[in-house]
C-alpha positions in Angstrom: 28.9 -7.7 -5.8 26.5 -10.5 -6.3 25.7 -11.1 -10.1 22.2 -10.9 -10.6 20.8 -14.2 -11.7 19.2 -15.1 -14.9 15.6 -14.9 -15.4 13.3 -17.5 -14.9 10.9 -16.8 -17.2 7.5 -14.8 -16.0 5.4 -17.0 -13.2 3.0 -13.9 -12.0 -0.9 -14.3 -12.6 -2.1 -13.6 -15.9 -4.0 -10.2 -16.6 -7.5 -9.8 -16.2 -7.4 -11.5 -12.9 -8.3 -10.1 -9.7 -5.4 -8.2 -8.2 -4.6 -9.4 -4.9 -1.8 -7.5 -2.3 -1.2 -7.4 1.4 -2.7 -4.0 3.2 -1.0 -1.8 5.1 -3.3 0.1 7.9 -2.6 3.4 10.0 -5.8 4.3 12.2 -4.5 7.8 14.0 -4.9 11.5 14.7 -4.0 14.1 12.8 -2.5 17.5 13.0 -5.9 18.8 12.6 -8.4 20.0 15.1 -12.0 19.8 14.3 -14.9 22.3 14.7 -15.2 20.9 18.3 -11.8 21.2 19.5 -10.8 17.5 18.9 -8.2 16.2 16.8 -9.0 14.5 13.7 -8.7 10.6 13.6 -8.2 9.2 10.3 -7.9 5.4 8.7 -5.6 4.8 6.0 -5.4 2.2 4.1 -2.5 1.1 0.8 -2.0 -2.1 -0.3 1.7 -3.0 -0.4 2.7 -2.7 -4.4 5.1 -5.6 -5.9 7.9 -5.0 -7.7 5.8 -4.1 -11.2 5.3 -0.9 -10.0 1.1 -1.9 -10.1 -1.2 0.7 -9.1 -2.4 0.6 -5.2 -5.1 0.4 -3.9 -6.3 3.2 -1.3 -8.7 3.9 0.9 -9.0 7.1 3.4 -12.2 7.6 5.9 -12.1 9.6 8.9 -13.6 8.7 12.3 -15.1 11.2 14.4 -13.2 11.1 18.2 -16.0 9.6 20.1 -16.3 6.7 17.7 -12.4 5.5 17.8 -13.0 1.7 18.7 -12.6 -1.6 17.3 -16.3 -1.5 16.0 -15.9 1.9 14.2 -12.8 0.3 12.6 -14.4 -3.3 11.8 -17.2 -1.5 9.7 -14.8 0.7 7.9 -12.6 -2.4 6.8 -15.6 -3.9 5.4 -16.1 -0.7 3.6 -12.7 -0.9 2.2 -13.0 -4.5 1.0 -16.1 -3.6 -0.3 -14.8 -0.8 -2.5 -11.5 -2.9 -3.3 -13.8 -5.5 -4.7 -15.5 -3.1 -7.0 -12.1 -1.9 -8.1 -11.1 -4.9 -9.3 -9.1 -6.2 -5.9 -9.5 -9.4 -3.6 -10.0 -9.2 0.1 -6.2 -8.6 1.6 -4.1 -11.3 2.7 -3.0 -9.7 5.8 -3.0 -6.5 7.5 0.2 -4.5 8.5 0.2 -1.9 11.3 2.8 -0.6 12.7 1.7 1.9 15.5 2.1 0.2 19.2 -0.2 2.2 20.8 -3.1 0.9 18.0 -2.4 -3.0 17.8 -5.2 -4.3 20.3 -7.4 -2.1 18.4 -6.5 -3.1 15.1 -6.1 -6.7 16.2 -10.0 -7.0 17.4 -11.4 -5.4 14.1 -9.2 -7.6 12.0 -10.1 -10.9 14.2 -13.9 -9.7 13.7 -13.6 -9.9 10.0 -11.4 -13.1 10.2 -8.3 -11.2 8.7 -4.5 -11.9 9.9 -3.0 -8.8 11.5 0.4 -8.6 11.4 2.4 -6.0 13.9 5.2 -4.7 11.4 7.3 -1.6 10.3 7.4 -3.2 7.1 4.7 -0.6 5.7 7.0 1.3 3.5 4.1 2.3 0.9 1.8 3.3 4.0 4.8 5.8 5.2 5.1 7.2 1.9 1.8 8.2 1.6 1.7 9.3 5.2 4.7 11.5 4.2 3.2 12.7 1.4 -0.4 13.9 3.0 1.4 15.6 6.0 3.1 17.8 3.0 0.0 18.1 0.6 -3.2 17.3 2.1 -3.5 18.3 5.7 -1.7 21.7 5.6 -4.5 22.7 3.2 -7.2 22.0 5.9 -8.9 24.1 8.2 -7.9 23.9 11.7 -4.5 22.3 10.7 -1.7 22.9 13.7 1.2 24.4 12.0 4.3 24.2 14.0 6.3 21.3 15.6 3.8 19.2 17.2 4.7 17.1 20.8 6.7 14.0 19.7 5.2 10.8 20.5 6.6 9.1 23.9 10.0 7.3 23.0 9.8 3.8 22.8 11.6 1.7 25.4 14.9 0.9 23.4 16.0 -2.9 24.5 19.5 -4.4 23.4 19.0 -6.6 20.6 18.7 -10.1 20.9 20.9 -12.5 19.2 19.7 -14.1 16.1 16.9 -17.1 16.7 19.2 -20.7 16.4 16.7 -21.1 13.2 17.7 -17.7 11.3 21.6 -18.4 11.6 23.8 -19.4 8.6 27.1 -21.0 8.1 28.7 -17.8 7.2 27.9 -14.5 6.1 29.2 -11.9 3.8 28.4 -7.9 3.0 27.7 -7.2 -0.8 26.3 -4.8 -3.5 23.6 -5.0 -6.3 23.1 -2.3 -8.8 19.7 -0.4 -8.3 19.0 -1.6 -12.1 19.6 -5.3 -11.2 16.7 -5.5 -9.0 14.2 -4.0 -11.7 14.0 -8.0 -12.4 14.5 -9.4 -9.2 10.5 -10.5 -9.4 12.1 -13.3 -12.3 14.9 -14.3 -10.6 14.5 -18.0 -9.4 14.1 -17.9 -5.5 11.7 -19.1 -2.8 10.5 -16.9 0.0 10.7 -13.1 -0.7 9.6 -9.5 0.2 10.3 -7.6 -3.0 9.5 -3.9 -3.8 9.4 -1.1 -6.5 12.7 -0.1 -7.9 12.4 3.9 -8.0 12.2 4.7 -12.0 13.5 8.2 -11.2 16.9 7.2 -9.2 20.7 6.3 -10.9 19.7 2.8 -11.9 23.9 2.3 -11.6 23.7 3.5 -7.9 24.6 0.3 -5.7 22.6 -1.2 -3.2 23.9 -2.5 -0.5 22.8 -5.8 1.9 23.6 -8.8 3.5 24.1 -12.6 2.4 23.4 -15.1 4.4 24.4 -18.8 3.4 23.5 -22.2 4.5 24.3 -25.3 2.7 21.7 -27.6 4.0 19.3 -25.3 5.8 19.1 -22.5 3.6 14.8 -22.9 2.9 14.4 -23.4 6.2 16.1 -20.2 7.1 14.3 -18.1 4.3 11.1 -19.0 5.9 12.1 -18.1 9.4 13.6 -14.6 8.1 10.1 -14.1 6.6 8.5 -14.6 9.9 10.4 -11.6 11.8 9.1 -9.3 9.2 12.3 -7.9 8.0 12.3 -3.6 8.2 15.9 -2.6 7.9 19.8 -3.1 8.6 21.7 -0.7 10.6 25.2 -0.3 12.6 25.2 0.7 16.4 28.5 0.2 18.4 30.2 -2.1 15.9 27.6 -4.7 15.7 25.0 -5.0 12.7 21.6 -4.9 13.9 18.2 -6.0 11.8 15.4 -4.2 13.0 12.4 -6.5 12.7 8.5 -6.7 13.2 7.0 -4.0 15.2 9.7 -3.3 17.5 12.2 -6.0 17.6 16.0 -5.5 16.9 18.3 -8.8 16.1 21.8 -8.9 16.5 23.5 -10.5 13.2 27.3 -10.3 14.0 29.7 -8.1 16.0 32.0 -6.4 13.6 35.5 -4.9 13.7 35.7 -1.3 13.6 37.0 -0.8 10.4 34.6 -3.3 8.9 31.8 -1.5 11.3 32.8 1.9 9.8 32.7 0.7 6.3 29.1 -1.0 6.1 28.0 2.0 8.1 28.8 4.3 5.4 27.5 2.1 3.2 24.0 2.4 4.8 24.3 6.1 4.9 24.9 6.8 1.3 21.9 4.3 -0.1 19.7 6.8 2.0 21.3 9.3 0.0 21.2 7.5 -3.3 18.2 4.8 -3.8 16.1 6.0 -0.8 17.4 3.8 1.7 16.7 0.4 -0.2 18.8 -2.5 1.3 18.6 -6.4 0.7 18.9 -9.5 2.5 19.9 -12.3 0.0 19.4 -16.3 1.4 21.5 -19.0 -0.7 22.7 -22.4 0.0 26.5 -21.4 -1.6 28.0 -18.2 -3.2 28.1 -19.5 -6.5 24.3 -20.3 -6.2 22.6 -18.6 -8.9 19.0 -19.6 -6.8 18.2 -17.3 -3.7 16.1 -19.0 -1.1 15.1 -16.4 0.4 15.2 -12.7 -0.9 14.1 -9.2 1.0 14.1 -5.6 -0.2 14.4 -3.7 2.9 13.9 0.4 3.2 15.3 2.5 5.8 13.5 5.4 6.0 12.1 7.7 9.0 9.0 7.0 10.9 6.2 9.6 11.9 
C-alpha cells in the first residue's frame, strides 16, 4: 500500500486563461449506410480531460466517402482549431490517434498544420465517447446497420520485448491506492505524469492496483523515458507482467512466480469491475520517498 503524499499546493494555471490540452482523434467509418450505399465516415476529436474533470472540447464532422484523405482531414482540423479557439481553448499540444490503419493519413494532416501526432492507445476519453455514440447516437440514424459487424482484422501478436534499459529501475513492487486518494493526485509532488479524472460515482474506498518502480540515481530519467513509451495498461499473461504502450507495443516488465502472477492478475481483473479498469505506475527514488518522479494513471478498457 502506498501512503498518499501531502498536497504540494495548487500550481495550476489561473482561472480565466485559455485552456490547453492534448487532443484524441478518430477518423474512421461508422456503422451507418448513407443514401449512396457507402458507409459514413466521421471525424471525432475530444480533448484529454485533466484530473479536475474540466469540460472537454468536442468536435464531430462527417466526411464524404469520396473525400477520405489527408487534405480533407487537414481542413477539418483547421475548422476544429478555430472552433476550439472560439470556445476558449488553445490549439492542441499534440494529437493522439490509435488506429494503425489511419496512421499515415493522420500524420500527413498533422504535419501540414505543424502539429505533433502521437500513435497511441492512450485515448481513454475518445474510446468512452465512441462507445457512448455507438449506444445512443448511431442507432437513431437512418441507415444504421444493426446486428454484429464484421470484426476488423486481428493485429499480428508479437511477443513482448524486455523493457529498454533506460526504463528499468533498481527494484519494483506491486501496490494499491484507495480510489479516493487519487482525487488529489494533481497536487502531489511529482515530475512527469499522466493523470486521469476519478469517476465520481464509484466507491472511493475501492483499491486501484499499480506498479511501483524504484531507482535511487535515475528515477527522473526513468520517468521521462516511460512517458515517451505512452503507457496504456498493465496485464498478466503466461506468468509475465506486461505493459501495453504506444499504438501496438508490449513490454515485459518482469517474470512472475505462479502465485504472484495469480494475485496480480486477480487485482487487475477486480479493478475492471470496481474502478472502471483504473491502474497506475509510480516511479520513486525509494519506497519511503513522498515525491513521485513519475506517476501515470492507466485504464484497461476494450477497444472497438
